[in-house]
N, C-alpha and C positions, 0 to 999 in steps of 0.2 A: 783251088781250082773252082772256077765258076760253073755252077750247074744251071740248068734251065727247068723251069716249072711252068705249067700252064695255068692261066687264070681266067675265069669268065668276067667280061666287063659288063656292067649293068645287071638287070634282073631279067629273067625270062625263065622259060621251062615251066617245071611243075608248079612253082610257087605263084606264077602269074601266067596262066595258060593263054591269055589273049595277047600278051606282048611277044614281039619278035625275038628270036634267039639271038643273043649277043655273040659276036665272034670271039673265038679263043685267042688269047694274046700271050705270047711267050715273054716271060719276064726273067732276066739273068739275075741269079743269086750272087751278090757280091761277097767275096770272102777275101780279106786283105791278107796278102802274103806276110809272113813275119819278117820283122826287121832284124838282121843279123849284125851285131857289133862285135867287131874282132879286136880283142885286146892287144896292144902292141907288144913286141918283144921286150922293149924297155918300158916296163909298166911301173915307173916310179913317178911320183907326183910332180917333180920339177919338169918333167917333159909331157905333162898330160893336160895342158890347157885345151888343146883341141879335142882330146877324147872327153874331157868333162862337158864340153859344149855338145857332143854327140850324145852323151847320156841325158843331158837336159832336153835335147830335141826328141829323144826316143820316149820320153814320158808320154807323149801324145799318141803313141802306137799302141794297138791292142795286143799284138803278139811280138815279143822280143826274145831273140836267141843271143846268148852270150857265147863267144868263142875265145877261150883262153889258151888255145893249144900252142900259140907262138910265144907265150910269156916266157922269157929267160930270166928276167930280173923284176922284182916287185919289192916295194917297201909298204910299211904299215899305213902311210898316209893314202897310198893308191887303194889299199884294201878298205880303208875308211871311206873313200869315195864310193866304192861299190856298196858299202853298207848303207850309206845315205841313199844311194839310188834304190836299193832293195826296200828300205823303209819307205820311200816315197811310193813305190809301186804297191807295197802292202797297204798303204793308206788308200790307194785307188782301187784296191782289191783285185790286183793283178799280180802275176809273177812271171819272171823271165825263165826261159828254159836254158840250160847249158848244152851247147853242142860238144864241148870238150874243154878240159883244163889241163894245162901242163903239170908235170910233177912239181915244179918250182912253185907255181901258184897254189896248187893243192896243199903242198907242205907248209907254206907260209900261212894259209888260211887255218890249217890244223893247229899250228903253234899258237896262233892267236885265238884259238876256239871259235872260228867264224865259219866253219863249213856248213853248219846247220842254219846260220843266219843268212848266209849267202845262197842256201839251197843248192850248194855244189854236188855235182855227181860224185858217187863213190869212186875212189881211186881204182884203176885197173890193176889187177893182180898180174905179175909177170910169170 
């Protein structure tokens, strides 16, 4: 959300008693909304050319949220794509947050030992 703050333009007041008082100007603080990337239900590399481009485009955003709730199928190559994405963000000193991750996605990452690398959320207990 964008907030507002008041800033004085120019100099005046106690620092320069002879100068006229500058009017207060409201300046909007700009805070970029996070970019949410929804992983597709069929998250296998053969079907992911478009999603790969979304990841590349997302590298320019400050706040990125990954949503893996819909993932029903995943393969190692797709997880490798996420690892490369994560490493690129690490190099830029940024980290995505996870909105959610399906059981299929979480289990696949666990089997490959990638849950920490991908900074995935802890699985929900039933």
